[in-house]
Structures are given as C-alpha cells and as structure tokens.
VEXLUMFI-869361 format. One record per atom (N, C-alpha, C): residue number from 0; atom name; y, x, z. Coordinates in steps of 0.02 Angstrom, whole numbers. Each point is the difference from the previous one (the first is absolute). Layout:
N
<atom i="NUM" at="CA" v="Y" u="X" w="Z"/>
...
//
This chain:
149
<atom i="0" at="N" v="4783" u="4936" w="3151"/>
<atom i="0" at="CA" v="46" u="31" w="48"/>
<atom i="0" at="C" v="-8" u="-34" w="68"/>
<atom i="1" at="N" v="-11" u="40" w="53"/>
<atom i="1" at="CA" v="-15" u="-25" w="65"/>
<atom i="1" at="C" v="70" u="-16" w="39"/>
<atom i="2" at="N" v="-7" u="-48" w="44"/>
<atom i="2" at="CA" v="57" u="-10" w="47"/>
<atom i="2" at="C" v="4" u="44" w="57"/>
<atom i="3" at="N" v="63" u="20" w="14"/>
<atom i="3" at="CA" v="6" u="42" w="60"/>
<atom i="3" at="C" v="9" u="-44" w="61"/>
<atom i="4" at="N" v="-44" u="1" w="48"/>
<atom i="4" at="CA" v="-2" u="-43" w="57"/>
<atom i="4" at="C" v="33" u="36" w="59"/>
<atom i="5" at="N" v="25" u="-35" w="42"/>
<atom i="5" at="CA" v="25" u="27" w="63"/>
<atom i="5" at="C" v="-21" u="-42" w="59"/>
<atom i="6" at="N" v="-1" u="27" w="57"/>
<atom i="6" at="CA" v="-17" u="-37" w="60"/>
<atom i="6" at="C" v="61" u="-22" w="35"/>
<atom i="7" at="N" v="5" u="-62" w="12"/>
<atom i="7" at="CA" v="54" u="-32" w="41"/>
<atom i="7" at="C" v="-30" u="-7" w="71"/>
<atom i="8" at="N" v="24" u="36" w="46"/>
<atom i="8" at="CA" v="-19" u="-6" w="68"/>
<atom i="8" at="C" v="57" u="-25" w="42"/>
<atom i="9" at="N" v="-17" u="-54" w="34"/>
<atom i="9" at="CA" v="53" u="-32" w="44"/>
<atom i="9" at="C" v="-26" u="-11" w="68"/>
<atom i="10" at="N" v="43" u="2" w="50"/>
<atom i="10" at="CA" v="-20" u="-12" w="68"/>
<atom i="10" at="C" v="50" u="-62" w="20"/>
<atom i="11" at="N" v="-34" u="-47" w="32"/>
<atom i="11" at="CA" v="38" u="-61" w="18"/>
<atom i="11" at="C" v="-12" u="-10" w="77"/>
<atom i="12" at="N" v="56" u="-3" w="35"/>
<atom i="12" at="CA" v="5" u="-12" w="72"/>
<atom i="12" at="C" v="-26" u="-71" w="16"/>
<atom i="13" at="N" v="-50" u="-8" w="41"/>
<atom i="13" at="CA" v="-31" u="-66" w="18"/>
<atom i="13" at="C" v="49" u="-37" w="49"/>
<atom i="14" at="N" v="45" u="39" w="31"/>
<atom i="14" at="CA" v="43" u="-33" w="51"/>
<atom i="14" at="C" v="63" u="-29" w="-32"/>
<atom i="15" at="N" v="34" u="44" w="-38"/>
<atom i="15" at="CA" v="67" u="-22" w="-24"/>
<atom i="15" at="C" v="2" u="-7" w="-77"/>
<atom i="16" at="N" v="-54" u="11" w="-33"/>
<atom i="16" at="CA" v="-7" u="-11" w="-71"/>
<atom i="16" at="C" v="31" u="53" w="-45"/>
<atom i="17" at="N" v="27" u="52" w="28"/>
<atom i="17" at="CA" v="36" u="51" w="-45"/>
<atom i="17" at="C" v="-54" u="35" w="-40"/>
<atom i="18" at="N" v="19" u="12" w="-60"/>
<atom i="18" at="CA" v="-45" u="33" w="-51"/>
<atom i="18" at="C" v="28" u="70" w="-8"/>
<atom i="19" at="N" v="-45" u="50" w="-1"/>
<atom i="19" at="CA" v="18" u="70" w="-10"/>
<atom i="19" at="C" v="-42" u="21" w="-61"/>
<atom i="20" at="N" v="33" u="42" w="-43"/>
<atom i="20" at="CA" v="-37" u="22" w="-66"/>
<atom i="20" at="C" v="-61" u="44" w="18"/>
<atom i="21" at="N" v="-3" u="32" w="61"/>
<atom i="21" at="CA" v="-56" u="43" w="13"/>
<atom i="21" at="C" v="-2" u="16" w="71"/>
<atom i="22" at="N" v="-49" u="44" w="22"/>
<atom i="22" at="CA" v="-3" u="19" w="74"/>
<atom i="22" at="C" v="58" u="47" w="19"/>
<atom i="23" at="N" v="25" u="36" w="-49"/>
<atom i="23" at="CA" v="53" u="53" w="11"/>
<atom i="23" at="C" v="66" u="-37" w="20"/>
<atom i="24" at="N" v="10" u="-62" w="-27"/>
<atom i="24" at="CA" v="62" u="-32" w="14"/>
<atom i="24" at="C" v="6" u="-31" w="69"/>
<atom i="25" at="N" v="-60" u="5" w="38"/>
<atom i="25" at="CA" v="0" u="-23" w="68"/>
<atom i="25" at="C" v="46" u="44" w="44"/>
<atom i="26" at="N" v="25" u="-29" w="55"/>
<atom i="26" at="CA" v="41" u="40" w="46"/>
<atom i="26" at="C" v="-46" u="38" w="46"/>
<atom i="27" at="N" v="18" u="62" w="19"/>
<atom i="27" at="CA" v="-33" u="32" w="54"/>
<atom i="27" at="C" v="25" u="-20" w="66"/>
<atom i="28" at="N" v="-43" u="-30" w="38"/>
<atom i="28" at="CA" v="24" u="-35" w="67"/>
<atom i="28" at="C" v="-36" u="40" w="58"/>
<atom i="29" at="N" v="18" u="-22" w="58"/>
<atom i="29" at="CA" v="-28" u="36" w="56"/>
<atom i="29" at="C" v="-9" u="-51" w="61"/>
<atom i="30" at="N" v="-58" u="0" w="31"/>
<atom i="30" at="CA" v="-8" u="-35" w="67"/>
<atom i="30" at="C" v="-27" u="46" w="52"/>
<atom i="31" at="N" v="-25" u="-30" w="52"/>
<atom i="31" at="CA" v="-26" u="43" w="57"/>
<atom i="31" at="C" v="-62" u="37" w="-22"/>
<atom i="32" at="N" v="-36" u="-17" w="-52"/>
<atom i="32" at="CA" v="-58" u="40" w="-20"/>
<atom i="32" at="C" v="20" u="50" w="-57"/>
<atom i="33" at="N" v="56" u="-2" w="-23"/>
<atom i="33" at="CA" v="17" u="54" w="-46"/>
<atom i="33" at="C" v="35" u="-28" w="-69"/>
<atom i="34" at="N" v="3" u="36" w="-49"/>
<atom i="34" at="CA" v="28" u="-20" w="-62"/>
<atom i="34" at="C" v="-51" u="-40" w="-47"/>
<atom i="35" at="N" v="27" u="-47" w="-35"/>
<atom i="35" at="CA" v="-41" u="-36" w="-48"/>
<atom i="35" at="C" v="47" u="-30" w="-54"/>
<atom i="36" at="N" v="-32" u="-14" w="-57"/>
<atom i="36" at="CA" v="39" u="-34" w="-56"/>
<atom i="36" at="C" v="-6" u="-73" w="9"/>
<atom i="37" at="N" v="57" u="-30" w="-18"/>
<atom i="37" at="CA" v="6" u="-71" w="14"/>
<atom i="37" at="C" v="59" u="-34" w="-36"/>
<atom i="38" at="N" v="13" u="-66" w="14"/>
<atom i="38" at="CA" v="51" u="-34" w="-34"/>
<atom i="38" at="C" v="66" u="15" w="36"/>
<atom i="39" at="N" v="49" u="20" w="-42"/>
<atom i="39" at="CA" v="64" u="17" w="27"/>
<atom i="39" at="C" v="42" u="-58" w="27"/>
<atom i="40" at="N" v="-23" u="-62" w="-20"/>
<atom i="40" at="CA" v="38" u="-61" w="21"/>
<atom i="40" at="C" v="-26" u="-24" w="69"/>
<atom i="41" at="N" v="-65" u="-3" w="7"/>
<atom i="41" at="CA" v="-27" u="-27" w="63"/>
<atom i="41" at="C" v="-44" u="47" w="39"/>
<atom i="42" at="N" v="-14" u="56" w="-27"/>
<atom i="42" at="CA" v="-42" u="49" w="40"/>
<atom i="42" at="C" v="-74" u="-8" w="-4"/>
<atom i="43" at="N" v="-29" u="-48" w="-42"/>
<atom i="43" at="CA" v="-68" u="-7" w="-2"/>
<atom i="43" at="C" v="-37" u="63" w="-30"/>
<atom i="44" at="N" v="-54" u="16" w="35"/>
<atom i="44" at="CA" v="-41" u="58" w="-19"/>
<atom i="44" at="C" v="-29" u="-6" w="-70"/>
<atom i="45" at="N" v="-2" u="54" w="-35"/>
<atom i="45" at="CA" v="-31" u="-4" w="-70"/>
<atom i="45" at="C" v="-74" u="-23" w="-1"/>
<atom i="46" at="N" v="-37" u="7" w="55"/>
<atom i="46" at="CA" v="-65" u="-22" w="-4"/>
<atom i="46" at="C" v="-12" u="-74" w="5"/>
<atom i="47" at="N" v="59" u="-35" w="19"/>
<atom i="47" at="CA" v="3" u="-73" w="5"/>
<atom i="47" at="C" v="27" u="-34" w="-65"/>
<atom i="48" at="N" v="10" u="42" w="-52"/>
<atom i="48" at="CA" v="31" u="-22" w="-62"/>
<atom i="48" at="C" v="-51" u="-6" w="-51"/>
<atom i="49" at="N" v="18" u="-44" w="-52"/>
<atom i="49" at="CA" v="-43" u="-9" w="-60"/>
<atom i="49" at="C" v="12" u="50" w="-53"/>
<atom i="50" at="N" v="-49" u="36" w="-26"/>
<atom i="50" at="CA" v="9" u="48" w="-56"/>
<atom i="50" at="C" v="-27" u="-30" w="-64"/>
<atom i="51" at="N" v="40" u="7" w="-50"/>
<atom i="51" at="CA" v="-18" u="-28" w="-62"/>
<atom i="51" at="C" v="-3" u="54" w="-52"/>
<atom i="52" at="N" v="-44" u="-1" w="-52"/>
<atom i="52" at="CA" v="3" u="46" w="-52"/>
<atom i="52" at="C" v="-22" u="-42" w="-65"/>
<atom i="53" at="N" v="39" u="10" w="-50"/>
<atom i="53" at="CA" v="-6" u="-32" w="-63"/>
<atom i="53" at="C" v="4" u="53" w="-61"/>
<atom i="54" at="N" v="-54" u="-1" w="-38"/>
<atom i="54" at="CA" v="-4" u="46" w="-55"/>
<atom i="54" at="C" v="19" u="-40" w="-66"/>
<atom i="55" at="N" v="61" u="3" w="-21"/>
<atom i="55" at="CA" v="22" u="-41" w="-58"/>
<atom i="55" at="C" v="41" u="42" w="-48"/>
<atom i="56" at="N" v="-12" u="-2" w="-62"/>
<atom i="56" at="CA" v="41" u="33" w="-52"/>
<atom i="56" at="C" v="72" u="-31" w="-5"/>
<atom i="57" at="N" v="44" u="43" w="-17"/>
<atom i="57" at="CA" v="72" u="-27" w="-6"/>
<atom i="57" at="C" v="10" u="-60" w="-46"/>
<atom i="58" at="N" v="-42" u="-9" w="-48"/>
<atom i="58" at="CA" v="16" u="-52" w="-55"/>
<atom i="58" at="C" v="-47" u="-64" w="25"/>
<atom i="59" at="N" v="-36" u="4" w="52"/>
<atom i="59" at="CA" v="-39" u="-57" w="22"/>
<atom i="59" at="C" v="42" u="-46" w="36"/>
<atom i="60" at="N" v="-24" u="-64" w="1"/>
<atom i="60" at="CA" v="42" u="-58" w="33"/>
<atom i="60" at="C" v="-26" u="-3" w="73"/>
<atom i="61" at="N" v="47" u="3" w="48"/>
<atom i="61" at="CA" v="-10" u="-15" w="68"/>
<atom i="61" at="C" v="43" u="-56" w="20"/>
<atom i="62" at="N" v="-7" u="-25" w="60"/>
<atom i="62" at="CA" v="32" u="-57" w="24"/>
<atom i="62" at="C" v="47" u="16" w="63"/>
<atom i="63" at="N" v="65" u="-17" w="-6"/>
<atom i="63" at="CA" v="40" u="13" w="58"/>
<atom i="63" at="C" v="3" u="-71" w="36"/>
<atom i="64" at="N" v="-31" u="-6" w="57"/>
<atom i="64" at="CA" v="-6" u="-62" w="31"/>
<atom i="64" at="C" v="45" u="-3" w="63"/>
<atom i="65" at="N" v="35" u="-58" w="6"/>
<atom i="65" at="CA" v="42" u="-11" w="56"/>
<atom i="65" at="C" v="-31" u="-48" w="48"/>
<atom i="66" at="N" v="-1" u="15" w="65"/>
<atom i="66" at="CA" v="-31" u="-42" w="48"/>
<atom i="66" at="C" v="46" u="-14" w="59"/>
<atom i="67" at="N" v="-8" u="-64" w="25"/>
<atom i="67" at="CA" v="28" u="-12" w="66"/>
<atom i="67" at="C" v="-54" u="13" w="51"/>
<atom i="68" at="N" v="21" u="25" w="58"/>
<atom i="68" at="CA" v="-46" u="19" w="49"/>
<atom i="68" at="C" v="13" u="-35" w="66"/>
<atom i="69" at="N" v="-44" u="-38" w="24"/>
<atom i="69" at="CA" v="10" u="-35" w="68"/>
<atom i="69" at="C" v="-59" u="20" w="44"/>
<atom i="70" at="N" v="15" u="-4" w="66"/>
<atom i="70" at="CA" v="-58" u="9" w="51"/>
<atom i="70" at="C" v="-31" u="-69" w="13"/>
<atom i="71" at="N" v="-70" u="4" w="5"/>
<atom i="71" at="CA" v="-34" u="-62" w="13"/>
<atom i="71" at="C" v="-48" u="15" w="60"/>
<atom i="72" at="N" v="-14" u="-51" w="39"/>
<atom i="72" at="CA" v="-44" u="10" w="58"/>
<atom i="72" at="C" v="-69" u="-5" w="-25"/>
<atom i="73" at="N" v="-42" u="57" w="21"/>
<atom i="73" at="CA" v="-68" u="6" w="-19"/>
<atom i="73" at="C" v="-47" u="-39" w="45"/>
<atom i="74" at="N" v="9" u="1" w="62"/>
<atom i="74" at="CA" v="-44" u="-27" w="44"/>
<atom i="74" at="C" v="5" u="29" w="69"/>
<atom i="75" at="N" v="-36" u="-32" w="48"/>
<atom i="75" at="CA" v="9" u="20" w="72"/>
<atom i="75" at="C" v="-42" u="63" w="19"/>
<atom i="76" at="N" v="-38" u="29" w="-41"/>
<atom i="76" at="CA" v="-46" u="58" w="15"/>
<atom i="76" at="C" v="47" u="59" w="26"/>
<atom i="77" at="N" v="-24" u="35" w="57"/>
<atom i="77" at="CA" v="33" u="61" w="26"/>
<atom i="77" at="C" v="71" u="-16" w="20"/>
<atom i="78" at="N" v="15" u="-61" w="25"/>
<atom i="78" at="CA" v="61" u="-19" w="23"/>
<atom i="78" at="C" v="49" u="-24" w="-53"/>
<atom i="79" at="N" v="-26" u="-12" w="-59"/>
<atom i="79" at="CA" v="37" u="-26" w="-58"/>
<atom i="79" at="C" v="16" u="55" w="-49"/>
<atom i="80" at="N" v="-8" u="-15" w="-61"/>
<atom i="80" at="CA" v="20" u="47" w="-52"/>
<atom i="80" at="C" v="34" u="-35" w="-62"/>
<atom i="81" at="N" v="40" u="37" w="-34"/>
<atom i="81" at="CA" v="39" u="-23" w="-52"/>
<atom i="81" at="C" v="-11" u="46" w="-63"/>
<atom i="82" at="N" v="11" u="-34" w="-56"/>
<atom i="82" at="CA" v="-3" u="41" w="-66"/>
<atom i="82" at="C" v="58" u="-19" w="-50"/>
<atom i="83" at="N" v="6" u="42" w="-48"/>
<atom i="83" at="CA" v="53" u="-10" w="-49"/>
<atom i="83" at="C" v="-26" u="-43" w="-59"/>
<atom i="84" at="N" v="39" u="-51" w="-17"/>
<atom i="84" at="CA" v="-19" u="-45" w="-54"/>
<atom i="84" at="C" v="50" u="15" w="-57"/>
<atom i="85" at="N" v="-32" u="23" w="-58"/>
<atom i="85" at="CA" v="41" u="17" w="-62"/>
<atom i="85" at="C" v="-3" u="-57" w="-49"/>
<atom i="86" at="N" v="56" u="-21" w="-27"/>
<atom i="86" at="CA" v="2" u="-52" w="-46"/>
<atom i="86" at="C" v="43" u="20" w="-63"/>
<atom i="87" at="N" v="-31" u="3" w="-56"/>
<atom i="87" at="CA" v="38" u="29" w="-58"/>
<atom i="87" at="C" v="49" u="-47" w="-27"/>
<atom i="88" at="N" v="64" u="27" w="-9"/>
<atom i="88" at="CA" v="52" u="-42" w="-22"/>
<atom i="88" at="C" v="25" u="17" w="-72"/>
<atom i="89" at="N" v="-18" u="61" w="-24"/>
<atom i="89" at="CA" v="13" u="17" w="-67"/>
<atom i="89" at="C" v="-44" u="59" w="-24"/>
<atom i="90" at="N" v="-20" u="-6" w="-66"/>
<atom i="90" at="CA" v="-44" u="52" w="-33"/>
<atom i="90" at="C" v="39" u="22" w="-62"/>
<atom i="91" at="N" v="3" u="69" w="-7"/>
<atom i="91" at="CA" v="32" u="23" w="-60"/>
<atom i="91" at="C" v="-48" u="52" w="-31"/>
<atom i="92" at="N" v="-30" u="-14" w="-55"/>
<atom i="92" at="CA" v="-38" u="47" w="-39"/>
<atom i="92" at="C" v="43" u="52" w="-31"/>
<atom i="93" at="N" v="-16" u="68" w="5"/>
<atom i="93" at="CA" v="44" u="50" w="-26"/>
<atom i="93" at="C" v="-43" u="62" w="-18"/>
<atom i="94" at="N" v="21" u="38" w="-47"/>
<atom i="94" at="CA" v="-32" u="63" w="-12"/>
<atom i="94" at="C" v="6" u="43" w="63"/>
<atom i="95" at="N" v="-53" u="38" w="22"/>
<atom i="95" at="CA" v="-3" u="37" w="56"/>
<atom i="95" at="C" v="61" u="52" w="1"/>
<atom i="96" at="N" v="18" u="26" w="-55"/>
<atom i="96" at="CA" v="60" u="50" w="5"/>
<atom i="96" at="C" v="65" u="-34" w="25"/>
<atom i="97" at="N" v="3" u="-63" w="-3"/>
<atom i="97" at="CA" v="61" u="-35" w="24"/>
<atom i="97" at="C" v="-10" u="-38" w="67"/>
<atom i="98" at="N" v="-56" u="9" w="27"/>
<atom i="98" at="CA" v="-19" u="-42" w="57"/>
<atom i="98" at="C" v="41" u="19" w="63"/>
<atom i="99" at="N" v="11" u="61" w="9"/>
<atom i="99" at="CA" v="42" u="23" w="64"/>
<atom i="99" at="C" v="73" u="-30" w="-6"/>
<atom i="100" at="N" v="28" u="-1" w="-58"/>
<atom i="100" at="CA" v="65" u="-21" w="-10"/>
<atom i="100" at="C" v="0" u="-80" w="11"/>
<atom i="101" at="N" v="-50" u="-31" w="-26"/>
<atom i="101" at="CA" v="-1" u="-74" w="9"/>
<atom i="101" at="C" v="-13" u="-17" w="74"/>
<atom i="102" at="N" v="-37" u="38" w="33"/>
<atom i="102" at="CA" v="-7" u="-14" w="72"/>
<atom i="102" at="C" v="59" u="4" w="35"/>
<atom i="103" at="N" v="41" u="57" w="-11"/>
<atom i="103" at="CA" v="67" u="6" w="30"/>
<atom i="103" at="C" v="48" u="-57" w="-15"/>
<atom i="104" at="N" v="-3" u="-24" w="-62"/>
<atom i="104" at="CA" v="48" u="-55" w="-22"/>
<atom i="104" at="C" v="-25" u="-65" w="40"/>
<atom i="105" at="N" v="-63" u="-16" w="0"/>
<atom i="105" at="CA" v="-20" u="-59" w="38"/>
<atom i="105" at="C" v="11" u="6" w="71"/>
<atom i="106" at="N" v="-11" u="61" w="30"/>
<atom i="106" at="CA" v="15" u="6" w="75"/>
<atom i="106" at="C" v="72" u="-15" w="11"/>
<atom i="107" at="N" v="46" u="30" w="-40"/>
<atom i="107" at="CA" v="72" u="-18" w="16"/>
<atom i="107" at="C" v="12" u="-71" w="-11"/>
<atom i="108" at="N" v="-31" u="-34" w="-48"/>
<atom i="108" at="CA" v="11" u="-73" w="-15"/>
<atom i="108" at="C" v="-22" u="-41" w="62"/>
<atom i="109" at="N" v="-56" u="19" w="30"/>
<atom i="109" at="CA" v="-26" u="-45" w="51"/>
<atom i="109" at="C" v="18" u="21" w="73"/>
<atom i="110" at="N" v="19" u="61" w="14"/>
<atom i="110" at="CA" v="6" u="25" w="66"/>
<atom i="110" at="C" v="59" u="-39" w="36"/>
<atom i="111" at="N" v="50" u="-21" w="-38"/>
<atom i="111" at="CA" v="58" u="-36" w="33"/>
<atom i="111" at="C" v="2" u="-70" w="-23"/>
<atom i="112" at="N" v="-61" u="-28" w="-22"/>
<atom i="112" at="CA" v="-5" u="-74" w="-18"/>
<atom i="112" at="C" v="-17" u="-41" w="61"/>
<atom i="113" at="N" v="4" u="-60" w="-10"/>
<atom i="113" at="CA" v="-20" u="-52" w="51"/>
<atom i="113" at="C" v="-77" u="4" w="20"/>
<atom i="114" at="N" v="-39" u="31" w="-42"/>
<atom i="114" at="CA" v="-70" u="7" w="13"/>
<atom i="114" at="C" v="-16" u="50" w="55"/>
<atom i="115" at="N" v="50" u="45" w="18"/>
<atom i="115" at="CA" v="-10" u="49" w="53"/>
<atom i="115" at="C" v="48" u="-23" w="59"/>
<atom i="116" at="N" v="-29" u="-14" w="57"/>
<atom i="116" at="CA" v="36" u="-17" w="57"/>
<atom i="116" at="C" v="-38" u="19" w="65"/>
<atom i="117" at="N" v="41" u="10" w="51"/>
<atom i="117" at="CA" v="-32" u="13" w="67"/>
<atom i="117" at="C" v="-43" u="65" w="0"/>
<atom i="118" at="N" v="-40" u="6" w="46"/>
<atom i="118" at="CA" v="-47" u="55" w="9"/>
<atom i="118" at="C" v="-77" u="-27" w="10"/>
<atom i="119" at="N" v="-38" u="13" w="-38"/>
<atom i="119" at="CA" v="-69" u="-25" w="2"/>
<atom i="119" at="C" v="-34" u="16" w="61"/>
<atom i="120" at="N" v="21" u="55" w="35"/>
<atom i="120" at="CA" v="-32" u="27" w="58"/>
<atom i="120" at="C" v="34" u="-23" w="66"/>
<atom i="121" at="N" v="50" u="-40" w="-6"/>
<atom i="121" at="CA" v="39" u="-27" w="56"/>
<atom i="121" at="C" v="-31" u="-71" w="23"/>
<atom i="122" at="N" v="10" u="-19" w="59"/>
<atom i="122" at="CA" v="-24" u="-65" w="20"/>
<atom i="122" at="C" v="41" u="-54" w="-34"/>
<atom i="123" at="N" v="53" u="17" w="-26"/>
<atom i="123" at="CA" v="44" u="-47" w="-39"/>
<atom i="123" at="C" v="-27" u="-13" w="-72"/>
<atom i="124" at="N" v="-41" u="50" w="-22"/>
<atom i="124" at="CA" v="-31" u="-5" w="-61"/>
<atom i="124" at="C" v="50" u="17" w="-62"/>
<atom i="125" at="N" v="-24" u="-9" w="-60"/>
<atom i="125" at="CA" v="35" u="13" w="-57"/>
<atom i="125" at="C" v="-43" u="9" w="-62"/>
<atom i="126" at="N" v="29" u="24" w="-51"/>
<atom i="126" at="CA" v="-38" u="12" w="-62"/>
<atom i="126" at="C" v="25" u="63" w="-32"/>
<atom i="127" at="N" v="-48" u="41" w="-25"/>
<atom i="127" at="CA" v="21" u="65" w="-28"/>
<atom i="127" at="C" v="-16" u="-3" w="-74"/>
<atom i="128" at="N" v="23" u="50" w="-38"/>
<atom i="128" at="CA" v="-13" u="7" w="-71"/>
<atom i="128" at="C" v="-42" u="69" w="-10"/>
<atom i="129" at="N" v="-46" u="-1" w="-48"/>
<atom i="129" at="CA" v="-39" u="59" w="-18"/>
<atom i="129" at="C" v="-2" u="2" w="-73"/>
<atom i="130" at="N" v="10" u="56" w="-32"/>
<atom i="130" at="CA" v="-6" u="6" w="-72"/>
<atom i="130" at="C" v="-49" u="55" w="-14"/>
<atom i="131" at="N" v="-53" u="-13" w="-36"/>
<atom i="131" at="CA" v="-55" u="49" w="-13"/>
<atom i="131" at="C" v="-15" u="6" w="-74"/>
<atom i="132" at="N" v="-14" u="59" w="-21"/>
<atom i="132" at="CA" v="-25" u="11" w="-67"/>
<atom i="132" at="C" v="-76" u="0" w="6"/>
<atom i="133" at="N" v="-30" u="-49" w="-37"/>
<atom i="133" at="CA" v="-73" u="-10" w="8"/>
<atom i="133" at="C" v="-34" u="-8" w="-69"/>
<atom i="134" at="N" v="-65" u="6" w="-3"/>
<atom i="134" at="CA" v="-39" u="-2" w="-62"/>
<atom i="134" at="C" v="-11" u="-74" w="-24"/>
<atom i="135" at="N" v="11" u="-50" w="43"/>
<atom i="135" at="CA" v="-14" u="-69" w="-14"/>
<atom i="135" at="C" v="57" u="-48" w="27"/>
<atom i="136" at="N" v="14" u="-53" w="-36"/>
<atom i="136" at="CA" v="50" u="-50" w="28"/>
<atom i="136" at="C" v="-21" u="-23" w="68"/>
<atom i="137" at="N" v="42" u="-11" w="44"/>
<atom i="137" at="CA" v="-9" u="-24" w="67"/>
<atom i="137" at="C" v="-56" u="32" w="33"/>
<atom i="138" at="N" v="-12" u="66" w="-10"/>
<atom i="138" at="CA" v="-54" u="38" w="25"/>
<atom i="138" at="C" v="-5" u="-6" w="80"/>
<atom i="139" at="N" v="57" u="11" w="35"/>
<atom i="139" at="CA" v="-3" u="-3" w="72"/>
<atom i="139" at="C" v="11" u="-68" w="34"/>
<atom i="140" at="N" v="1" u="-52" w="-40"/>
<atom i="140" at="CA" v="16" u="-65" w="31"/>
<atom i="140" at="C" v="-54" u="-18" w="54"/>
<atom i="141" at="N" v="10" u="-26" w="46"/>
<atom i="141" at="CA" v="-45" u="-22" w="58"/>
<atom i="141" at="C" v="-32" u="-64" w="-28"/>
<atom i="142" at="N" v="-66" u="-4" w="-6"/>
<atom i="142" at="CA" v="-34" u="-54" w="-24"/>
<atom i="142" at="C" v="-37" u="-42" w="53"/>
<atom i="143" at="N" v="-14" u="34" w="55"/>
<atom i="143" at="CA" v="-30" u="-35" w="58"/>
<atom i="143" at="C" v="9" u="38" w="66"/>
<atom i="144" at="N" v="-1" u="-38" w="50"/>
<atom i="144" at="CA" v="7" u="29" w="71"/>
<atom i="144" at="C" v="-53" u="54" w="8"/>
<atom i="145" at="N" v="19" u="59" w="25"/>
<atom i="145" at="CA" v="-52" u="55" w="16"/>
<atom i="145" at="C" v="-42" u="-23" w="57"/>
<atom i="146" at="N" v="-61" u="27" w="9"/>
<atom i="146" at="CA" v="-43" u="-15" w="51"/>
<atom i="146" at="C" v="1" u="54" w="50"/>
<atom i="147" at="N" v="7" u="-17" w="66"/>
<atom i="147" at="CA" v="3" u="49" w="52"/>
<atom i="147" at="C" v="-74" u="27" w="9"/>
<atom i="148" at="N" v="-5" u="68" w="6"/>
<atom i="148" at="CA" v="-64" u="33" w="11"/>
<atom i="148" at="C" v="3" u="42" w="56"/>
//
C-alpha cells in the first residue's frame, strides 16, 4: 500500500519572518509601479521572500523547530550589511499530519515570552521568534556568518 504524499508549500518573509501557507495567502499590495503580492505585515515583495516546498506523507515524522532571530553585523561592504542569525531553542518531532497544529501551539507559547522583545529591524535592536516545520532538527539554525559576494 502506497503512502499518499502532499506538497507543503510555504512562503517566509525575510523582513518580518511571517510565514504564509502558500503564495495565495499573500496580500495584494500596490506601489507606484503597480500591484504585487507581498507580506501583509511589512509590505515586502513576494520576490524577496523564501519559498519552501516539502513532500512528506502524513504519517512521516517532521520537526517543528523554534528559533530566536537576531540581526548581526555582516561587514563594511557596500556601506555595511546585516543578516538574520537563527538559534534553535526547541525541537518537537511530530507526525506531519499534526505539524501545523504543533506550530500554532509553539508560536502562541513563544510569541509573548521573554525570548521575544524589541524590533530586530530597529536601531534599538531586539529578538524575534520564528517557528518552522522542517524535515530535519535545527534545519534553519545559522551555523556560520555568511560571506558577502
């Protein structure tokens, strides 16, 4: 008996870290150049977002990973650049069919915790929370400083 697989497509805003279930969940926005799809929270264009696709059967194990997100200085090139640093604080293995519910539970647990404070895009700084469904534990954790190219 074969497993029925489904594609889980997600879109993550690189600016405010909001996760959308698919492209259709993005807001229809407008600027001086016309209409575009983007983040309803911060207005980031869809083309500047990360698109993920995961083919996993309902009974397979996936990992709901919780990350703190901080901005770090990358270097002086082009007038200075910054990047997001992800540090995993919790990993929950769960059957894929329950992964969305677990992500919602963990998001609610951490969004009002002491781990989230300030605004990571402000000069005052802060720390944000991101909760992702991934194929591996700590999959999005930052392991080294990116290289400017």
